[in-house]
MARRONU-469093 format. One record per residue (C-alpha): residue in one letter; residue number from 1; x, y, z. Coordinates in nm, 2 decimals, padded with zeros to 4 digits. Last residue first. Example, Ala and Ser with C-alpha at 12.3 -4.5 7.8 and 13.67 -1.06 7.14 Angstrom:
<recs>
REC   nunu   nuse        X        Y        Z
REC      S      2    01.37   -00.11    00.71
REC      A      1    01.23   -00.45    00.78
</recs>
This chain:
<recs>
REC   nunu   nuse        X        Y        Z
REC      X    212   -00.67    02.52   -02.49
REC      X    211   -01.00    02.35   -02.42
REC      X    210   -01.28    02.50   -02.60
REC      X    209   -01.56    02.72   -02.49
REC      X    208   -01.90    02.73   -02.65
REC      X    207   -02.14    03.01   -02.86
REC      X    206   -02.41    02.99   -03.08
REC      X    205   -02.46    03.27   -03.32
REC      X    204   -02.77    03.33   -03.54
REC      X    203   -02.80    03.30   -03.90
REC      X    202   -02.69    03.54   -04.19
REC      X    201   -02.39    03.36   -04.31
REC      X    200   -02.54    03.01   -04.27
REC      X    199   -02.49    02.76   -03.99
REC      X    198   -02.36    02.95   -03.72
REC      X    197   -02.07    02.93   -03.50
REC      X    196   -01.90    03.15   -03.22
REC      X    195   -01.61    02.97   -03.01
REC      X    194   -01.42    03.09   -02.71
REC      X    193   -01.08    02.98   -02.64
REC      X    192   -00.91    03.11   -02.32
REC      X    191   -00.55    02.97   -02.26
REC      X    190   -00.43    02.74   -01.98
REC      X    189   -00.08    02.74   -02.13
REC      X    188    00.08    02.80   -01.79
REC      X    187   -00.06    03.15   -01.76
REC      X    186   -00.34    03.28   -01.98
REC      X    185   -00.32    03.40   -02.36
REC      X    184   -00.65    03.49   -02.54
REC      X    183   -00.79    03.30   -02.82
REC      X    182   -01.13    03.43   -03.00
REC      X    181   -01.27    03.19   -03.26
REC      X    180   -01.52    03.28   -03.54
REC      X    179   -01.68    03.02   -03.73
REC      X    178   -01.95    03.06   -04.00
REC      X    177   -01.76    03.38   -04.13
REC      X    176   -01.86    03.57   -04.41
REC      X    175   -01.52    03.62   -04.58
REC      X    174   -01.52    03.94   -04.82
REC      X    173   -01.33    03.99   -05.12
REC      X    172   -01.24    04.29   -05.28
REC      X    171   -01.16    04.39   -05.62
REC      X    170   -00.89    04.43   -05.93
REC      X    169   -00.93    04.26   -06.23
REC      X    168   -01.12    04.53   -06.41
REC      X    167   -00.86    04.78   -06.32
REC      X    166   -00.95    05.06   -06.08
REC      X    165   -00.92    05.39   -06.25
REC      X    164   -00.62    05.62   -06.23
REC      X    163   -00.72    05.98   -06.27
REC      X    162   -00.53    06.23   -06.46
REC      X    161   -00.18    06.35   -06.39
REC      X    160    00.00    06.12   -06.66
REC      X    159   -00.22    05.82   -06.68
REC      X    158   -00.02    05.65   -06.96
REC      X    157    00.33    05.78   -06.85
REC      X    156    00.28    05.64   -06.49
REC      X    155    00.17    05.29   -06.67
REC      X    154    00.48    05.28   -06.86
REC      X    153    00.67    05.37   -06.57
REC      X    152    00.53    05.09   -06.34
REC      X    151    00.60    04.83   -06.63
REC      X    150    00.97    04.97   -06.64
REC      X    149    00.99    04.90   -06.29
REC      X    148    00.87    04.57   -06.31
REC      X    147    01.10    04.47   -06.60
REC      X    146    01.39    04.62   -06.41
REC      X    145    01.32    04.36   -06.12
REC      X    144    01.40    04.09   -06.38
REC      X    143    01.21    03.82   -06.56
REC      X    142    00.89    03.81   -06.37
REC      X    141    00.67    03.49   -06.36
REC      X    140    00.32    03.55   -06.26
REC      X    139    00.15    03.58   -05.90
REC      X    138    00.05    03.96   -06.00
REC      X    137    00.08    04.10   -06.34
REC      X    136    00.17    04.42   -06.16
REC      X    135    00.18    04.75   -06.37
REC      X    134   -00.21    04.82   -06.32
REC      X    133   -00.21    04.77   -05.95
REC      X    132    00.12    04.97   -05.93
REC      X    131   -00.05    05.28   -06.08
REC      X    130   -00.32    05.25   -05.79
REC      X    129   -00.03    05.22   -05.53
REC      X    128    00.15    05.51   -05.67
REC      X    127   -00.15    05.71   -05.64
REC      X    126   -00.21    05.63   -05.27
REC      X    125   -00.54    05.44   -05.21
REC      X    124   -00.85    05.61   -05.16
REC      X    123   -00.99    05.55   -05.50
REC      X    122   -00.93    05.21   -05.49
REC      X    121   -01.16    05.17   -05.17
REC      X    120   -01.44    05.36   -05.34
REC      X    119   -01.41    05.17   -05.66
REC      X    118   -01.42    04.83   -05.48
REC      X    117   -01.72    04.95   -05.28
REC      X    116   -01.91    05.05   -05.58
REC      X    115   -01.85    04.78   -05.76
REC      X    114   -01.99    04.53   -05.49
REC      X    113   -01.76    04.32   -05.26
REC      X    112   -01.69    03.96   -05.40
REC      X    111   -01.82    03.68   -05.19
REC      X    110   -01.65    03.43   -04.97
REC      X    109   -01.78    03.13   -04.77
REC      X    108   -01.64    03.06   -04.41
REC      X    107   -01.37    03.07   -04.18
REC      X    106   -01.24    03.26   -03.87
REC      X    105   -00.94    03.31   -03.63
REC      X    104   -00.89    03.58   -03.39
REC      X    103   -00.57    03.61   -03.18
REC      X    102   -00.42    03.70   -02.85
REC      X    101   -00.09    03.78   -02.68
REC      X    100   -00.12    04.13   -02.69
REC      X     99    00.23    04.20   -02.84
REC      X     98    00.19    03.91   -03.05
REC      X     97   -00.14    04.03   -03.23
REC      X     96   -00.26    03.74   -03.43
REC      X     95   -00.52    03.81   -03.69
REC      X     94   -00.64    03.48   -03.87
REC      X     93   -00.82    03.39   -04.18
REC      X     92   -01.00    03.09   -04.36
REC      X     91   -01.14    03.08   -04.70
REC      X     90   -01.42    02.95   -04.93
REC      X     89   -01.51    03.06   -05.28
REC      X     88   -01.36    02.75   -05.43
REC      X     87   -01.24    02.77   -05.80
REC      X     86   -01.25    03.16   -05.85
REC      X     85   -01.12    03.17   -05.50
REC      X     84   -00.82    02.97   -05.61
REC      X     83   -00.77    03.22   -05.91
REC      X     82   -00.78    03.50   -05.68
REC      X     81   -00.55    03.38   -05.42
REC      X     80   -00.28    03.27   -05.71
REC      X     79   -00.34    03.65   -05.84
REC      X     78   -00.60    03.70   -06.15
REC      X     77   -00.84    03.86   -05.92
REC      X     76   -00.58    04.10   -05.82
REC      X     75   -00.64    04.20   -05.43
REC      X     74   -00.84    04.35   -05.15
REC      X     73   -00.95    04.23   -04.83
REC      X     72   -01.27    04.22   -04.66
REC      X     71   -01.40    04.06   -04.33
REC      X     70   -01.79    03.97   -04.25
REC      X     69   -02.11    04.06   -04.30
REC      X     68   -02.15    04.21   -03.95
REC      X     67   -01.86    04.49   -04.03
REC      X     66   -01.51    04.47   -04.14
REC      X     65   -01.29    04.65   -04.36
REC      X     64   -00.92    04.68   -04.49
REC      X     63   -00.79    04.36   -04.38
REC      X     62   -00.43    04.37   -04.48
REC      X     61   -00.27    04.04   -04.66
REC      X     60   -00.03    03.77   -04.53
REC      X     59   -00.06    03.43   -04.72
REC      X     58   -00.17    03.07   -04.70
REC      X     57   -00.20    02.80   -04.97
REC      X     56   -00.41    02.50   -04.93
REC      X     55   -00.40    02.21   -05.16
REC      X     54   -00.73    02.07   -05.29
REC      X     53   -00.63    02.07   -05.63
REC      X     52   -00.95    02.26   -05.71
REC      X     51   -00.83    02.57   -05.56
REC      X     50   -00.75    02.61   -05.17
REC      X     49   -00.75    02.92   -04.97
REC      X     48   -00.59    03.06   -04.64
REC      X     47   -00.58    03.41   -04.56
REC      X     46   -00.32    03.56   -04.28
REC      X     45   -00.42    03.87   -04.15
REC      X     44   -00.23    04.23   -04.10
REC      X     43   -00.48    04.49   -03.94
REC      X     42   -00.28    04.57   -03.66
REC      X     41    00.01    04.65   -03.92
REC      X     40    00.29    04.74   -03.71
REC      X     39    00.38    04.82   -03.35
REC      X     38    00.06    04.65   -03.20
REC      X     37   -00.04    04.88   -02.89
REC      X     36   -00.31    05.16   -02.99
REC      X     35   -00.43    04.96   -03.32
REC      X     34   -00.42    04.65   -03.13
REC      X     33   -00.68    04.78   -02.87
REC      X     32   -00.89    04.90   -03.14
REC      X     31   -00.85    04.53   -03.31
REC      X     30   -00.97    04.38   -02.98
REC      X     29   -01.27    04.63   -02.94
REC      X     28   -01.39    04.56   -03.29
REC      X     27   -01.34    04.18   -03.26
REC      X     26   -01.58    04.17   -02.97
REC      X     25   -01.83    04.39   -03.11
REC      X     24   -01.81    04.17   -03.44
REC      X     23   -01.85    03.86   -03.22
REC      X     22   -02.17    03.96   -03.09
REC      X     21   -02.34    03.73   -02.83
REC      X     20   -02.38    03.92   -02.51
REC      X     19   -02.21    03.65   -02.31
REC      X     18   -01.92    03.67   -02.49
REC      X     17   -01.87    04.02   -02.39
REC      X     16   -01.90    03.95   -02.04
REC      X     15   -01.66    03.65   -02.06
REC      X     14   -01.45    03.90   -02.25
REC      X     13   -01.44    04.16   -01.99
REC      X     12   -01.37    03.89   -01.71
REC      X     11   -01.06    03.78   -01.93
REC      X     10   -00.92    04.14   -01.92
REC      X      9   -00.87    04.39   -02.18
REC      X      8   -01.15    04.61   -02.09
REC      X      7   -01.02    04.65   -01.74
REC      X      6   -00.66    04.69   -01.86
REC      X      5   -00.79    04.95   -02.09
REC      X      4   -00.96    05.14   -01.81
REC      X      3   -00.65    05.10   -01.60
REC      X      2   -00.46    05.28   -01.87
REC      X      1   -00.21    05.06   -02.06
</recs>
């Protein structure tokens, strides 16, 4: 790290950021640092959902967008997580950057992104990924690897060299956090934990510190 980066990543810098009351600004700086230092997928995050049975499921996805409204990921709405979200539009997530020894976790209600947002992101994906979205019956039983490859070949032939549109069952979800926690490793397990809370997605934040 450069001296400037060391200063920006220091606990004192975090204390100053916390006092300014904008968790998304802090998240942006942490993510930018992770993009420079984390070896793989700095935007990888674990997402936990629970359907009507109340049992939680968690899996890794890629966070594709964030702003003051929340954190966005994209998936097949007929997948396990899509079905659980249809039953219970709430989720929690965490991004953990092992090389930086810090993490951010959050939870809140979930909303669908707009059709325009979903179309724009889908169009930005590699062509093979777009074809794969049509071929995969995500989270459902698969008889063999060959069956998947056959489905991919069928969809590739279907679209030829033409445009590959977004499937009607593929879209994005935005987690609108009511709680965000920033965790930073400190010596002897005396870690820093700073909490942002609000009562509703458009509300004002309050802050507090937790014991590690």
